[in-house]
C-alpha positions, -999 to 999 in steps of 0.1 A, spaced: -515 112 -70 -539 133 -53 -569 117 -73 -562 81 -59 -594 82 -40 -613 98 -67 -627 86 -101 -608 85 -135 -627 84 -170 -606 70 -197 -611 76 -234 -581 55 -248 -561 63 -279 -541 41 -302 -505 31 -295 -483 31 -329 -463 0 -328 -433 10 -345 -428 45 -331 -442 35 -296 -461 68 -296 -497 73 -290 -525 89 -312 -552 107 -296 -567 97 -262 -584 118 -235 -591 113 -197 -612 131 -171 -599 129 -134 -624 137 -106 -614 143 -71 -628 124 -40 -649 154 -29 -663 159 -62 -671 123 -73 -704 119 -53 -719 147 -75 -714 126 -107 -747 120 -125 -735 106 -160 -706 101 -183 -697 86 -216 -675 87 -248 -686 107 -277 -661 98 -300 -633 70 -294 -599 87 -286 -612 120 -292 -642 133 -269 -656 123 -237 -679 139 -209 -688 137 -174 -720 156 -160 -723 167 -124 -753 176 -104 -742 202 -80 -764 210 -49 -768 247 -57 -753 253 -92 -773 228 -111 -760 205 -137 -727 210 -151 -712 191 -180 -674 190 -188 -664 178 -223 -629 169 -230 -617 169 -265 -587 161 -284 -595 173 -321 -581 158 -352 -557 179 -376 -578 172 -407 -607 196 -413 -634 173 -424 -627 150 -394 -632 179 -370 -664 187 -385 -677 153 -378 -664 159 -342 -682 191 -338 -715 179 -353 -711 150 -328 -709 170 -298 -738 192 -312 -760 163 -316 -754 151 -279 -778 177 -269 -764 178 -231 -793 185 -206 -772 207 -184 -773 243 -172 -736 248 -175 -712 235 -203 -674 234 -202 -658 224 -232 -621 221 -230 -591 204 -247 -568 205 -278 -590 219 -304 -564 219 -333 -587 249 -342 -563 275 -358 -578 311 -360 -556 337 -377 -556 361 -346 -546 332 -321 -514 321 -342 -479 338 -345 -450 328 -366 -447 307 -396 -482 302 -413 -502 269 -409 -507 253 -443 -538 232 -433 -570 239 -450 -600 251 -432 -633 236 -451 -664 253 -451 -679 221 -435 -661 227 -404 -667 263 -401 -705 255 -403 -703 227 -377 -682 248 -354 -708 277 -355 -737 253 -350 -721 236 -320 -712 271 -303 -747 284 -311 -763 253 -299 -747 255 -263 -741 294 -264 -703 289 -259 -677 313 -260 -638 312 -256 -633 319 -219 -598 335 -224 -614 365 -242 -640 368 -216 -636 399 -193 -651 378 -164 -621 355 -162 -591 372 -147 -559 361 -164 -534 350 -137 -504 351 -162 -491 372 -189 -486 343 -212 -508 343 -242 -500 312 -261 -504 274 -251 -484 255 -280 -449 262 -291 -435 242 -320 -399 244 -304 -382 256 -336 -358 285 -338 -360 316 -358 -382 322 -389 -396 285 -385 -409 292 -349 -446 294 -344 -468 298 -314 -507 294 -311 -536 290 -289 -551 256 -298 -557 247 -261 -589 264 -251 -619 264 -226 -653 272 -243 -679 281 -217 -717 286 -219 -735 316 -207 -740 305 -171 -705 299 -166 -693 329 -182 -717 351 -159 -701 335 -128 -664 339 -141 -633 333 -122 -599 329 -133 -574 314 -158 -539 306 -161 -516 293 -188 -489 276 -170 -452 271 -177 -445 243 -204 -424 212 -199 -411 204 -233 -400 171 -225 -433 159 -213 -454 179 -238 -452 207 -264 -484 221 -248 -487 244 -219 -511 236 -191 -543 256 -193 -562 258 -161 -598 273 -154 -616 279 -120 -653 284 -123 -667 284 -88 -657 276 -52 -645 244 -37 -665 219 -17 -656 219 21 -624 201 26 -625 165 37 -602 150 62 -569 145 43 -554 110 40 -521 104 55 -495 87 37 -462 72 49 -431 80 27 -413 48 28 -385 64 6 -372 80 38 -361 46 49 -336 43 24 -320 76 33 -295 74 62 -307 108 76 -344 99 71 -339 64 88 -319 77 117 -347 101 126 -375 77 122 -356 52 143 -350 80 171 -387 86 169 -395 49 174 -370 45 206 -381 79 219 -399 63 247 -391 36 271 -388 0 259 -414 -12 280 -446 8 289 -448 28 320 -471 21 349 -508 24 340 -501 21 302 -507 -14 285 -486 -25 255 -514 -17 230 -516 20 241 -476 23 240 -476 7 206 -504 31 193 -485 63 207 -452 50 192 -467 46 158 -481 80 160 -448 94 170 -432 79 140 -460 87 116 -457 125 128 -419 126 124 -422 110 88 -450 136 80 -425 167 90 -397 152 70 -418 146 41 -434 183 43 -399 198 45 -387 178 16 -417 189 -4 -410 225 6 -376 225 -6 -384 206 -38 -414 232 -44 -388 261 -42 -367 246 -68 -399 239 -91 -410 275 -86 -377 286 -96 -377 267 -128 -412 277 -135 -402 314 -131 -374 311 -156 -396 291 -180 -423 319 -179 -400 347 -183 -383 329 -214 -416 321 -230 -427 357 -227 -396 369 -242 -399 344 -271 -435 355 -278 -422 388 -284 -391 378 -303 -390 342 -318 -357 346 -328 -342 351 -296 -316 321 -292 -304 330 -260 -339 328 -246 -345 296 -264 -317 281 -245 -327 293 -212 -360 279 -219 -347 244 -229 -325 242 -198 -352 252 -173 -378 229 -190 -352 200 -186 -346 208 -148 -384 210 -143 -390 177 -161 -364 161 -137 -379 174 -105 -414 159 -116 -397 127 -123 -383 125 -88 -416 137 -74 -434 108 -93 -409 82 -82 -413 93 -46 -451 92 -49 -451 56 -61 -436 46 -29 -462 63 -7 -483 38 17 -513 47 36 -510 56 74 -536 51 97 
């Protein structure tokens, strides 16, 4: 919802008719403050890879590539070659997404049976050498903000369980030198079997004036409606001496908007506390399962907390869909 005033770049996947599931598909969202720095963008492979290049005022050009790699080795080889041939003219390259690239040291649990062909290995090294890419998670310059090491959990119990690091950020030397921080966040199994992976590479632009929203869902709640009506009728029915109707109406609307903002902020605060509580339980359970995948008690705690977190996000999305702009 915070990207409403920004820019969205879609690389659509395929909707499977029978199962109603999607195959592939990527997207890059750019916030309002960063959008003016967009220099170029495009799709490298339909549903699999896209890029956006930014021309930052001080840092130079930055190209962000978002990928969703195939499972089949030879298809991944074609993707790595496509990215290599793009020859981005940028000082900094950030390649991120789902690599489906299984290295032995990044997987724990039941072994993967997919073959890695020589062609994939060759094109992978050609790509990393072409842009000087390295896995940011392994670089000392990036502080790890969480103890979690794996970004994918197959959700199975006992000996059939497996976790891996197929979500990555590969960074060029310029980004490596600047460093910053990374975090593997708590997973929400009902939304995805992948955990969100975040990276910060340099400071934010000066904050712009925030857009104000009016939460109309408060009008459907007796407590919220009562407080808003009280704010509306908090002044005299007619403007006092020396004030015209326009001034009175402007002041009254401002009072209602401020009341709405206070209630919405308090609701976000209480919901945020519930989300943090669920997130903490998920992270603790995931760490325990990384050490002992057969721990069924932790698996149950994880599933319950993920379900509660998904419910909280669904409530949040439903409320955000009923926001309207406030002047």
